[in-house]
FIMARFI-762097 format. One line per field, with one value per residue (C-alpha): residue in three letters; x, y, z. Coordinates in nm, 3 decimals, always signed. Each point is the difference from the previous one (the first is absolute). Example, Ala and Ser with C-alpha at 12.3 -4.5 7.8 and 13.67 -1.06 7.14 Angstrom:
2
resn = ala, ser
x = +1.230, +0.137
y = -0.450, +0.344
z = +0.780, -0.066
***
This chain:
666
resn = met, his, ile, ser, pro, pro, ile, leu, phe, pro, arg, gln, asn, asn, glu, glu, tyr, ala, ala, trp, val, met, arg, thr, met, pro, val, asp, pro, arg, arg, gly, phe, pro, val, asn, gly, gly, lys, ser, trp, his, ser, gly, ile, his, ile, pro, his, thr, asp, thr, gly, ala, leu, ala, asn, pro, leu, arg, ala, val, ala, asp, gly, val, val, val, tyr, ala, ser, tyr, pro, ala, pro, thr, glu, lys, arg, asp, thr, lys, pro, leu, asn, tyr, asp, gly, ala, thr, asp, asn, gly, cys, val, leu, ile, arg, his, glu, met, leu, thr, gly, glu, asp, pro, val, leu, cys, val, phe, tyr, ser, leu, thr, met, his, met, lys, gln, val, arg, pro, glu, ile, gln, val, lys, ala, gly, val, thr, val, arg, arg, gly, gln, ile, ile, gly, thr, ser, gly, met, val, ser, gly, arg, asn, ala, cys, his, phe, gln, leu, cys, cys, ser, ser, asp, met, leu, lys, met, leu, cys, gly, arg, asp, his, gly, asn, leu, asp, val, ser, ala, ser, gly, arg, ala, lys, pro, val, tyr, gly, his, arg, tyr, phe, leu, leu, pro, ala, gly, thr, ala, ile, tyr, glu, gly, ser, thr, pro, tyr, gly, leu, ser, ala, phe, arg, cys, cys, val, thr, asn, glu, ala, leu, tyr, ile, thr, his, glu, ser, thr, lys, thr, arg, thr, leu, his, lys, val, gly, asp, asp, tyr, gln, thr, val, gly, glu, ala, ala, leu, ala, val, asp, tyr, ile, cys, glu, pro, thr, pro, val, val, ser, gly, his, lys, thr, tyr, ser, glu, trp, val, arg, val, ala, tyr, pro, gly, gly, glu, gly, trp, val, asp, val, ser, ser, pro, val, val, asn, thr, trp, thr, asp, ala, asp, phe, pro, asp, trp, ala, gly, trp, thr, leu, val, ser, asp, asp, ile, thr, pro, asp, gly, gln, cys, asn, ser, ala, thr, met, lys, lys, ala, gln, glu, asn, gln, ala, ala, asp, phe, thr, arg, phe, ile, cys, gln, phe, pro, leu, glu, trp, asp, phe, ser, ser, phe, asp, thr, arg, phe, ser, trp, leu, lys, ala, pro, asn, ala, ser, leu, pro, glu, pro, met, asn, asp, glu, ser, tyr, ala, glu, leu, lys, glu, his, ala, glu, ala, leu, ser, phe, phe, asp, lys, leu, pro, val, asp, thr, gln, lys, lys, leu, ala, gly, leu, val, trp, his, phe, asp, pro, arg, gly, leu, ile, ile, gln, leu, gln, lys, ala, glu, arg, arg, leu, ile, tyr, ser, thr, lys, asn, lys, met, asn, asp, phe, ile, ala, asp, asp, met, arg, tyr, gly, asp, leu, thr, lys, glu, gln, ile, leu, ala, gln, gly, lys, leu, asn, arg, val, asn, val, phe, gly, glu, glu, phe, lys, ile, asn, leu, phe, asn, phe, asn, lys, thr, val, asp, glu, his, phe, ala, ser, met, asp, ser, met, ala, phe, trp, thr, ala, ser, gly, glu, tyr, ala, pro, leu, ile, gln, ile, met, leu, glu, lys, phe, arg, lys, asn, glu, gly, gly, ile, met, gln, his, glu, leu, leu, asn, lys, ala, phe, leu, glu, his, lys, thr, thr, lys, glu, cys, val, glu, ile, ile, arg, lys, leu, ile, asp, glu, leu, leu, ser, asn, asn, gln, cys, lys, gln, leu, ser, gln, asn, asp, leu, arg, glu, leu, arg, ala, lys, ile, gly, arg, asn, val, thr, leu, pro, lys, phe, thr, asp, leu, asp, trp, phe, asn, gly, leu, gly, ile, thr, ile, his, asp, thr, tyr, ser, thr, lys, ile, tyr, leu, asp, asp, phe, glu, val, met, glu, thr, glu, thr, arg, gly, leu, arg, arg, lys, ser, phe, lys, ala, arg, leu, thr, phe, lys, ile, gln, asp, his, phe, gly, leu, asp, ile, gly, asp, val, asn, gly, lys, val, phe, glu, leu, ser, ser, trp, phe, cys, ser, trp, phe, ile, leu, gln, arg, tyr, lys, pro, tyr, gly, tyr, lys, pro, phe, ile, asn, glu, ser, asn, phe, ser, ile, trp, ile, asp, gly
x = +10.095, +0.323, +0.187, +0.001, +0.202, +0.341, -0.135, -0.333, -0.235, -0.350, -0.244, -0.299, -0.359, -0.115, +0.337, +0.077, +0.315, +0.157, -0.071, +0.152, +0.318, +0.041, -0.057, +0.255, +0.261, +0.040, +0.284, +0.273, -0.063, +0.374, +0.058, -0.293, -0.034, +0.129, +0.208, +0.146, +0.054, +0.332, -0.163, +0.166, -0.184, -0.114, -0.092, -0.249, -0.154, +0.112, -0.265, +0.020, -0.083, -0.234, +0.098, +0.072, +0.099, +0.332, -0.056, +0.006, -0.285, +0.021, +0.064, -0.162, +0.019, -0.263, -0.064, +0.125, +0.351, +0.362, +0.268, +0.270, +0.221, -0.007, +0.249, +0.002, +0.037, +0.315, -0.003, -0.191, +0.315, +0.119, -0.318, +0.081, +0.343, +0.130, -0.034, -0.358, -0.064, +0.018, -0.280, -0.128, +0.013, -0.085, -0.053, +0.120, -0.192, -0.188, -0.199, -0.053, -0.281, -0.093, -0.376, -0.182, -0.366, -0.293, -0.227, -0.348, -0.295, +0.182, +0.334, +0.332, +0.324, +0.174, +0.330, +0.110, +0.239, -0.058, +0.279, -0.021, +0.299, +0.113, -0.111, +0.095, -0.021, -0.021, -0.143, +0.272, -0.198, -0.005, +0.380, +0.083, +0.051, -0.131, -0.321, -0.194, -0.373, -0.219, -0.377, -0.206, -0.016, +0.300, +0.220, +0.341, +0.138, -0.067, +0.007, +0.307, +0.133, +0.096, +0.152, -0.071, -0.372, -0.197, -0.082, +0.077, +0.038, -0.233, -0.012, -0.146, +0.169, +0.022, +0.176, -0.136, -0.107, -0.196, -0.162, -0.136, -0.154, -0.137, -0.163, +0.034, +0.262, +0.340, -0.016, -0.242, -0.374, -0.270, -0.072, -0.363, -0.032, -0.111, -0.157, +0.215, +0.160, -0.207, +0.195, +0.067, -0.333, -0.098, -0.139, -0.187, -0.087, +0.089, -0.152, +0.092, -0.300, +0.130, -0.132, -0.335, -0.116, -0.376, -0.124, -0.369, -0.230, -0.224, +0.015, -0.004, +0.124, -0.339, -0.154, +0.285, -0.100, +0.158, +0.065, +0.330, -0.003, +0.365, +0.293, +0.335, +0.219, +0.317, +0.142, -0.118, +0.193, -0.216, +0.093, -0.265, -0.005, -0.256, -0.249, +0.101, +0.173, +0.248, +0.045, +0.313, +0.115, +0.343, +0.114, +0.343, +0.185, -0.206, -0.322, -0.265, -0.320, -0.330, -0.219, -0.127, -0.318, -0.122, -0.195, +0.169, -0.171, +0.063, -0.298, +0.082, -0.252, -0.045, +0.224, -0.130, -0.127, +0.144, +0.363, +0.121, +0.283, -0.107, +0.044, -0.229, -0.113, +0.001, +0.125, -0.133, +0.196, -0.100, +0.268, +0.049, +0.078, +0.047, -0.374, -0.131, -0.046, -0.116, +0.034, +0.273, +0.016, +0.357, -0.024, -0.009, +0.295, +0.106, +0.056, +0.336, +0.020, +0.272, +0.034, +0.230, +0.243, +0.079, +0.103, -0.193, +0.140, -0.328, +0.003, +0.317, +0.262, +0.302, +0.312, +0.298, +0.304, +0.103, +0.302, +0.284, +0.276, +0.225, +0.006, -0.241, -0.149, -0.361, +0.016, -0.333, -0.217, -0.304, +0.087, +0.083, -0.332, -0.187, +0.182, -0.132, -0.331, +0.047, -0.295, +0.149, -0.043, +0.296, -0.131, -0.072, +0.324, +0.236, +0.348, +0.309, +0.342, +0.301, -0.010, +0.141, +0.171, +0.271, +0.315, +0.192, -0.217, +0.012, +0.220, -0.205, -0.317, +0.115, +0.295, -0.252, -0.017, +0.350, -0.101, -0.211, -0.363, -0.338, -0.108, +0.269, +0.079, +0.367, +0.215, +0.121, +0.368, +0.237, -0.004, -0.380, -0.017, +0.251, -0.208, -0.314, +0.184, +0.118, -0.356, -0.135, +0.262, -0.104, -0.359, +0.059, -0.030, -0.046, +0.338, -0.103, -0.313, -0.019, +0.109, -0.346, -0.151, +0.270, -0.093, -0.366, +0.074, +0.293, -0.025, -0.339, -0.260, -0.372, -0.103, -0.347, -0.151, -0.046, -0.338, -0.138, +0.123, -0.118, -0.349, +0.003, +0.118, -0.255, -0.269, +0.156, -0.052, -0.328, +0.031, -0.258, +0.008, -0.294, -0.209, -0.264, +0.021, -0.319, +0.098, -0.146, -0.246, -0.095, -0.295, +0.013, -0.076, -0.323, -0.183, +0.076, -0.169, -0.331, -0.262, +0.158, -0.273, -0.329, -0.322, +0.046, +0.357, -0.111, -0.292, +0.244, +0.190, -0.058, +0.130, -0.193, -0.344, -0.062, -0.241, -0.043, -0.357, -0.065, +0.300, -0.095, +0.203, -0.176, +0.169, -0.107, +0.114, +0.012, +0.144, -0.318, -0.005, -0.356, +0.129, +0.086, +0.336, -0.154, -0.142, +0.340, +0.156, -0.285, +0.096, +0.361, -0.127, -0.188, +0.324, +0.162, -0.286, +0.005, +0.377, +0.140, -0.026, +0.225, +0.279, +0.100, -0.350, +0.017, +0.280, -0.225, -0.236, +0.296, +0.115, -0.347, -0.032, +0.331, -0.114, -0.330, +0.191, +0.183, +0.333, +0.237, +0.350, +0.118, -0.188, +0.185, -0.168, +0.128, -0.264, +0.139, +0.354, -0.125, -0.175, +0.321, +0.217, -0.207, -0.069, +0.125, +0.170, +0.198, +0.122, +0.104, +0.181, +0.185, +0.108, +0.150, +0.191, +0.124, +0.134, +0.166, +0.180, +0.100, +0.146, +0.194, +0.151, +0.103, +0.184, +0.176, +0.108, -0.265, +0.136, -0.202, -0.179, +0.214, -0.122, +0.029, -0.193, -0.278, -0.016, -0.024, -0.270, -0.209, +0.025, -0.095, -0.298, -0.117, +0.027, -0.122, -0.240, -0.373, -0.077, -0.267, -0.346, -0.360, -0.108, -0.334, -0.094, +0.007, -0.305, -0.200, +0.166, -0.007, +0.374, -0.020, -0.246, +0.164, +0.370, +0.058, +0.335, +0.231, +0.150, +0.341, +0.211, +0.326, +0.178, +0.270, +0.257, +0.032, +0.195, +0.203, +0.245, +0.231, +0.080, +0.254, -0.057, +0.186, -0.164, +0.204, +0.294, -0.207, -0.019, -0.326, -0.071, -0.352, -0.183, -0.307, -0.163, -0.322, -0.178, -0.204, -0.269, -0.156, -0.287, -0.233, -0.308, -0.240, -0.364, -0.100, -0.110, +0.175, -0.140, +0.121, -0.196, -0.330, +0.109, +0.036, +0.044, -0.368, -0.030, -0.209, -0.264, -0.035, -0.218, +0.225, +0.307, -0.193, -0.114, +0.358, +0.127, -0.265, +0.067, +0.373, +0.030, -0.315, +0.091, -0.289, +0.087, +0.375, +0.033, +0.369, +0.155, +0.270, +0.289, -0.023, +0.333, +0.115, +0.319, +0.107, +0.312, +0.086, +0.304, +0.191, +0.298, +0.212
y = +17.279, -0.201, +0.215, +0.375, +0.271, +0.110, +0.353, +0.015, +0.284, -0.014, -0.204, +0.207, -0.101, -0.272, +0.009, -0.332, -0.170, +0.000, +0.371, +0.074, -0.192, +0.177, +0.340, -0.059, -0.136, +0.251, -0.081, +0.216, -0.076, -0.003, -0.263, -0.233, -0.377, -0.208, +0.222, +0.341, +0.296, -0.143, -0.325, -0.201, -0.245, +0.174, -0.220, +0.230, +0.346, +0.338, +0.150, +0.380, +0.101, +0.292, +0.118, +0.373, +0.044, -0.055, -0.372, -0.259, -0.246, -0.297, -0.325, -0.316, -0.375, -0.107, -0.329, -0.200, -0.124, -0.036, +0.257, -0.170, +0.304, +0.365, +0.275, +0.342, +0.277, +0.202, +0.347, +0.266, +0.173, -0.324, -0.044, +0.332, -0.116, -0.286, -0.291, +0.032, +0.318, -0.141, +0.194, +0.169, -0.044, -0.359, -0.171, -0.359, -0.119, -0.323, -0.278, -0.349, -0.205, -0.364, -0.051, -0.328, +0.037, -0.239, +0.037, -0.134, -0.142, -0.330, +0.175, -0.071, +0.156, +0.238, +0.184, +0.328, +0.285, +0.373, +0.253, +0.367, +0.195, +0.367, +0.050, +0.314, -0.178, -0.364, -0.067, -0.108, -0.302, -0.133, +0.007, -0.173, -0.339, -0.218, -0.181, +0.285, -0.064, +0.280, +0.034, +0.133, +0.378, +0.026, +0.300, -0.113, +0.343, +0.306, +0.079, +0.172, +0.125, -0.166, +0.186, +0.331, -0.073, -0.074, -0.366, -0.357, -0.323, -0.284, -0.352, -0.346, -0.313, -0.375, -0.312, -0.238, -0.265, +0.259, +0.134, -0.350, +0.006, +0.347, -0.039, -0.367, +0.039, +0.155, +0.050, +0.043, +0.046, -0.157, -0.360, +0.020, -0.372, -0.064, +0.193, +0.180, -0.110, -0.135, +0.232, +0.278, +0.144, +0.365, +0.309, +0.018, -0.303, -0.063, -0.234, -0.130, -0.075, -0.226, +0.023, -0.176, +0.115, +0.056, +0.345, +0.029, +0.295, +0.167, +0.312, -0.217, -0.357, -0.130, -0.244, +0.006, -0.162, -0.332, +0.146, +0.174, +0.359, -0.013, -0.237, +0.172, -0.038, +0.102, -0.021, +0.277, +0.108, +0.121, +0.209, -0.023, +0.292, +0.072, +0.197, -0.074, -0.235, +0.104, -0.208, -0.006, -0.199, -0.056, +0.173, -0.139, +0.010, +0.288, +0.006, +0.240, +0.099, -0.140, +0.171, +0.010, -0.130, +0.204, -0.136, -0.334, -0.159, -0.372, -0.234, -0.325, -0.279, -0.373, -0.161, +0.093, -0.288, +0.152, -0.025, -0.331, -0.057, +0.221, -0.108, +0.194, +0.318, +0.221, +0.358, +0.236, +0.316, +0.277, +0.083, +0.207, -0.179, +0.129, -0.019, +0.156, -0.128, -0.331, -0.257, -0.263, -0.290, +0.040, -0.315, -0.201, -0.241, +0.156, +0.341, +0.038, +0.225, +0.199, +0.271, +0.295, -0.244, -0.133, +0.343, -0.044, +0.155, +0.168, +0.178, +0.171, -0.221, -0.054, -0.197, +0.142, -0.229, +0.026, +0.228, -0.249, +0.262, +0.026, +0.379, +0.230, +0.148, -0.100, -0.225, -0.173, -0.032, -0.020, +0.332, +0.172, -0.105, +0.118, +0.335, +0.069, +0.072, +0.333, -0.078, -0.335, -0.083, -0.184, -0.031, -0.370, -0.084, -0.240, +0.022, -0.216, +0.165, +0.026, +0.190, +0.348, +0.026, -0.259, +0.197, -0.309, -0.019, +0.373, -0.026, -0.291, +0.201, +0.345, -0.025, +0.039, +0.367, +0.049, -0.135, +0.167, -0.064, +0.117, +0.065, +0.264, +0.322, -0.097, -0.265, +0.073, +0.091, -0.172, +0.284, +0.012, -0.378, -0.002, +0.258, -0.208, -0.308, +0.177, +0.120, -0.355, -0.133, +0.256, -0.130, -0.375, -0.238, -0.352, -0.119, +0.100, -0.219, -0.331, -0.294, -0.159, +0.329, +0.034, -0.345, +0.101, +0.329, -0.105, -0.014, +0.066, +0.133, +0.069, +0.363, +0.149, +0.341, +0.034, +0.168, -0.289, -0.266, +0.186, +0.034, -0.367, -0.137, +0.196, -0.201, -0.312, +0.099, -0.185, -0.326, -0.278, -0.092, -0.240, -0.201, -0.266, -0.343, +0.080, +0.201, +0.323, -0.002, -0.367, -0.029, -0.379, -0.064, -0.190, +0.305, +0.182, -0.258, +0.084, -0.172, -0.339, -0.199, -0.154, +0.027, -0.355, +0.070, +0.310, -0.178, -0.263, +0.258, +0.069, -0.209, +0.186, +0.000, -0.365, -0.076, -0.339, -0.072, -0.336, -0.151, +0.127, +0.274, +0.292, +0.280, +0.361, +0.160, +0.379, -0.012, +0.131, -0.035, +0.130, +0.353, +0.221, +0.170, +0.325, -0.176, -0.149, +0.346, +0.132, -0.262, +0.128, +0.358, -0.110, -0.139, +0.341, +0.183, -0.211, -0.042, +0.342, +0.330, +0.293, +0.165, -0.308, -0.122, +0.130, -0.247, -0.304, +0.173, +0.099, -0.363, -0.132, +0.245, -0.119, -0.361, +0.086, +0.159, -0.331, +0.178, -0.221, +0.141, +0.199, +0.257, +0.281, +0.271, +0.273, -0.088, -0.353, +0.139, +0.222, -0.292, -0.202, +0.298, +0.084, -0.353, -0.125, -0.305, +0.221, +0.223, -0.303, -0.149, +0.327, +0.044, -0.348, +0.056, +0.336, -0.168, -0.275, +0.257, +0.195, -0.317, -0.081, +0.348, -0.023, -0.321, +0.126, +0.341, +0.183, -0.090, -0.053, -0.335, -0.275, -0.307, -0.201, +0.270, -0.014, -0.380, +0.017, +0.267, -0.210, -0.302, +0.197, +0.161, -0.346, -0.127, +0.302, +0.204, -0.043, +0.151, +0.267, -0.146, +0.074, -0.176, -0.125, +0.350, +0.104, -0.214, +0.311, +0.236, -0.226, -0.072, -0.320, -0.159, +0.114, -0.028, -0.119, -0.180, +0.078, -0.222, +0.153, +0.278, +0.172, +0.249, +0.229, +0.219, +0.334, +0.322, -0.162, +0.244, -0.010, +0.342, +0.126, +0.320, +0.176, +0.192, +0.155, -0.221, -0.319, -0.198, -0.173, -0.243, -0.050, -0.132, +0.069, -0.208, -0.058, -0.335, -0.063, -0.269, -0.179, -0.224, -0.211, -0.202, -0.184, +0.103, -0.353, -0.328, -0.335, -0.347, +0.005, +0.317, -0.186, -0.320, +0.036, +0.374, +0.073, +0.204, -0.274, +0.076, +0.358, +0.074, +0.302, -0.214, -0.264, +0.267, +0.127, -0.355, -0.061, +0.332, -0.071, -0.374, -0.101, -0.061, +0.197, +0.308, +0.007, +0.344, +0.072, +0.030, +0.262, +0.098, +0.279, +0.177, +0.253, +0.209, +0.233, +0.129, +0.087, +0.193, -0.140, +0.119, -0.110
z = -4.715, -0.019, -0.253, -0.058, -0.181, +0.133, +0.047, +0.181, -0.073, +0.154, -0.203, -0.107, +0.070, -0.241, -0.179, -0.166, +0.124, -0.349, -0.048, +0.341, -0.084, -0.334, +0.163, +0.275, -0.242, -0.286, -0.238, -0.154, -0.371, -0.072, +0.268, -0.040, -0.025, -0.170, -0.230, +0.078, -0.231, -0.120, -0.122, +0.279, +0.219, +0.317, +0.295, +0.169, +0.001, +0.126, +0.227, +0.026, +0.354, +0.033, +0.350, -0.017, +0.363, +0.170, +0.048, -0.276, -0.043, +0.239, -0.186, +0.135, -0.028, -0.253, +0.181, +0.297, -0.060, +0.107, -0.080, -0.206, -0.047, +0.104, -0.075, +0.159, -0.260, -0.042, +0.157, -0.191, -0.120, -0.168, -0.199, -0.166, -0.119, -0.213, -0.013, +0.138, -0.196, -0.350, -0.168, +0.315, +0.376, +0.097, +0.338, +0.039, +0.308, -0.066, +0.167, -0.149, +0.162, -0.054, +0.020, +0.059, -0.083, -0.005, -0.302, -0.058, +0.193, +0.059, +0.003, -0.167, +0.125, -0.239, +0.045, -0.158, +0.073, +0.027, -0.043, +0.093, -0.133, +0.007, +0.358, +0.189, +0.334, +0.114, +0.344, +0.247, +0.121, -0.357, -0.024, +0.329, -0.162, -0.280, +0.081, +0.159, -0.035, -0.132, -0.023, -0.284, +0.025, +0.232, -0.080, -0.128, -0.097, -0.213, -0.369, -0.140, -0.332, -0.327, -0.294, +0.170, +0.046, +0.314, -0.054, +0.101, -0.198, +0.096, -0.143, +0.058, -0.134, +0.049, -0.121, -0.265, +0.249, +0.194, -0.317, -0.057, +0.346, -0.059, -0.340, -0.094, -0.273, -0.060, -0.376, -0.285, -0.001, +0.213, -0.101, -0.113, -0.074, +0.359, +0.287, +0.254, +0.322, +0.288, +0.228, +0.047, -0.113, +0.037, -0.169, -0.329, -0.210, -0.363, -0.258, -0.344, -0.219, -0.276, -0.353, -0.012, +0.343, +0.020, +0.105, +0.091, -0.045, +0.255, +0.213, +0.313, +0.045, +0.117, -0.241, -0.248, -0.323, -0.085, -0.343, -0.055, -0.111, -0.101, -0.025, +0.027, -0.309, +0.186, +0.350, +0.233, +0.310, +0.289, +0.304, +0.272, +0.241, +0.270, -0.212, -0.359, -0.237, -0.268, -0.316, -0.215, -0.299, -0.149, -0.318, -0.071, +0.331, +0.139, +0.200, -0.122, +0.177, -0.130, +0.257, +0.356, +0.160, +0.295, +0.296, -0.042, +0.297, +0.002, -0.004, +0.176, -0.028, -0.044, -0.265, -0.341, -0.215, -0.318, +0.110, +0.140, +0.241, +0.292, +0.358, +0.231, -0.176, -0.308, +0.009, -0.264, -0.075, -0.238, -0.257, -0.312, -0.326, -0.357, -0.064, +0.321, +0.356, +0.142, +0.278, +0.028, +0.241, +0.128, +0.211, -0.323, -0.021, -0.331, +0.165, +0.173, +0.304, +0.176, +0.266, +0.054, +0.161, -0.348, -0.141, -0.331, -0.318, -0.091, +0.337, -0.123, +0.166, -0.224, +0.088, -0.191, -0.021, -0.364, +0.044, -0.044, -0.016, +0.309, +0.012, +0.181, -0.316, -0.062, -0.308, +0.059, -0.309, +0.228, +0.162, -0.327, -0.150, +0.311, -0.006, -0.349, +0.171, +0.173, +0.230, +0.110, +0.368, +0.153, +0.356, -0.060, -0.177, +0.179, -0.150, +0.039, +0.003, +0.237, +0.326, -0.059, +0.340, -0.071, -0.081, -0.113, -0.314, -0.078, -0.311, -0.135, +0.041, -0.111, -0.240, -0.284, +0.093, -0.150, -0.342, -0.271, +0.084, -0.125, +0.360, +0.057, -0.189, +0.014, +0.177, +0.352, +0.026, +0.241, +0.250, +0.022, +0.018, +0.289, +0.187, -0.050, +0.122, +0.317, +0.058, -0.035, +0.240, +0.262, -0.023, -0.038, +0.293, -0.142, +0.130, +0.353, +0.005, +0.190, -0.215, -0.014, -0.120, -0.265, -0.130, -0.030, -0.177, -0.217, -0.378, -0.152, +0.242, -0.052, +0.051, +0.044, -0.029, +0.377, -0.040, -0.202, +0.240, +0.310, -0.148, -0.100, +0.334, +0.199, -0.180, +0.154, +0.363, +0.069, +0.197, +0.022, +0.369, +0.008, -0.242, +0.065, -0.158, -0.191, -0.306, -0.129, -0.291, +0.046, -0.235, -0.015, +0.369, +0.056, +0.135, -0.329, -0.220, -0.161, -0.218, +0.067, +0.183, -0.102, +0.200, +0.128, +0.114, +0.190, +0.168, +0.124, +0.208, +0.370, +0.288, +0.270, -0.163, +0.075, +0.291, +0.164, +0.114, +0.171, -0.173, -0.342, -0.167, -0.165, -0.197, +0.031, -0.321, -0.039, -0.352, -0.160, -0.377, -0.020, +0.057, -0.293, -0.036, +0.123, +0.304, +0.080, -0.017, +0.216, +0.259, -0.007, +0.030, +0.310, +0.138, -0.056, +0.169, +0.317, +0.042, -0.092, +0.183, +0.074, -0.199, -0.197, -0.083, -0.361, -0.079, -0.006, -0.244, -0.219, -0.003, -0.079, -0.288, -0.145, +0.038, -0.174, -0.291, -0.047, -0.052, +0.195, +0.041, +0.301, +0.204, +0.174, +0.204, +0.232, +0.259, +0.018, +0.038, +0.284, +0.168, +0.008, +0.091, +0.308, +0.115, +0.335, -0.151, -0.239, +0.282, +0.204, -0.299, -0.071, +0.362, +0.017, -0.326, +0.131, +0.313, -0.205, -0.216, +0.310, +0.147, -0.319, -0.010, +0.363, -0.080, -0.316, +0.136, -0.203, -0.341, -0.317, +0.010, -0.149, -0.188, +0.324, +0.187, -0.257, +0.012, +0.379, -0.021, -0.241, +0.228, +0.311, -0.174, -0.101, +0.359, +0.197, -0.212, -0.050, -0.338, -0.047, -0.041, +0.090, +0.317, +0.132, +0.112, -0.365, -0.078, +0.085, -0.250, -0.305, -0.005, +0.198, -0.238, -0.324, +0.093, +0.359, -0.025, -0.294, -0.273, -0.072, +0.147, -0.088, +0.226, -0.136, +0.175, -0.181, +0.065, +0.277, +0.154, +0.300, +0.145, +0.250, +0.196, +0.279, +0.284, +0.279, -0.080, -0.002, -0.325, -0.076, -0.282, -0.128, -0.303, -0.203, -0.271, -0.187, +0.014, -0.314, +0.004, -0.295, +0.110, -0.212, +0.078, -0.229, -0.038, -0.087, +0.156, -0.020, +0.061, +0.360, +0.076, -0.037, +0.170, +0.374, +0.052, +0.074, -0.322, -0.162, +0.263, -0.130, -0.301, -0.066, -0.054, -0.190, -0.246, -0.028, -0.067, -0.269, -0.175, -0.010, -0.056, -0.192, -0.364, -0.157, +0.215, +0.064, +0.158, +0.034, +0.344, +0.042, +0.223, +0.257, +0.029, +0.255, -0.023, +0.277, +0.178, +0.360, +0.121, +0.297, +0.200, +0.293
***
């Protein structure tokens, strides 16, 4: 992981990352985000620490970064007296860290700040000087007290220009008139089905009727998760749930003839709509698409910038409307208001407390106001920050519920470290065509089946049109019998059965994943990539991989790595004849982590990561396969070619896809 909570409790078995973050970061309801109990803007959350022993909870850096400012807390006896003790004993130790983080498969650099306040202790090595580098999970101090309670304040914030890099906008709602950014891309996918979108019936996507079962009469907003889709529609300015469709397994196949404008494939997704459930082709050009990187409104993300008053009271109409719902969830609200640690703006932000106000039982008197002001001065540090940091955090700053942003950014950790020129899901390649040739065109194929006898050329043609369809399939079954044995032999029969069913699409099977995972070429490929990463880390002092590091890694993989494939030896287990070489490959770097340990006074840096492979090959024959590759001299392949390419038959080829992961370390 590349981001984690500031207090680390062990993650339970099978505990989702989001659930773990929420469990480790409980919130004092009176000091939540983005508004506290006094109806003032509050830039973070107060996390009660649950340590009941003599030591406070260790507080950690949530991600790699550079310490911008650190302040050691006043002695314990001072936290019990004014000005720190305003409404209870309060520690004033704090650490401000600037984080640079790459997000997305083809990553973009984003910058944000984390602040931990009300710390009982700050580690001495953090305070040495500005610019100290910290790693994710590194202890920076311990939790202290605030207002007489065991707790710390924690916040995440950024400037407007960085918010644009992070979510693609710095005001308003997501622009739904066009699809999302090309990069970064990560996490769940989201679709907008405009009014008039066709939804097709059927319990499975195979053989979908060309007749529509429904045409939407309003725009529908879809969230696509791993095992389900959720549909919403707009009622006024609000999104309301229409329903969910379970088992939303995508069906990717050749471009559908009923929707024009596709490039290489159609992708059918099952969704709920006001009349039931059905299938939608989300690759249609009329369907706009986004990912989590675009922070869609209907995923709960709300940018709040409508408080135009200069004070620190929350006067946002958006917030007030949201607060009318007692069950409102603000973890995905991003709110713009001034930094609360700038003492020079205190009177501008808080003088409203001295005037009659519906948020207070009675106005604050001058004496109480003066005490509050002294308390704020004892906590403020903005004037002590480096000038460049002051420029970034001056004026209006964007604030996040730290739990929501941490959960979001962890989705952005995956990196695409290699991709072939051939694209995934290429259903318009020549070997994916079907029912496109006449008998005469097929009989004209075959460069190697011409024999010269005494100067006269004769053609030996094994394209036998006297056979029935069943006899052609029997010929392919014979191929399976004679070329497949051992553990992986069932795969060729599984593929032939899919071909016989004329389903097309993509075939995935755990046995195929296992075959790739255990293959010699995969192990050799993984070992070379492991060594390349090890070399990069040695050169960059074991830091997180930068954009330049990733570019270098991609180039070196392209030059030095032979991709996983089935070799000539695999002609005896069925994999050589059905797959052999592969068409397209993607390799991802997941769960990358650099660790530092100390044993007997010796520091050792190491890494671990997960390589995830996505490999596709086409179960289909192109023109070149039966012209010079010996296959035209095999009745098996001639039967295959006829079944696939002959117009009266047109059995659909399909794509074999393998997905597997391997852990590496170094």
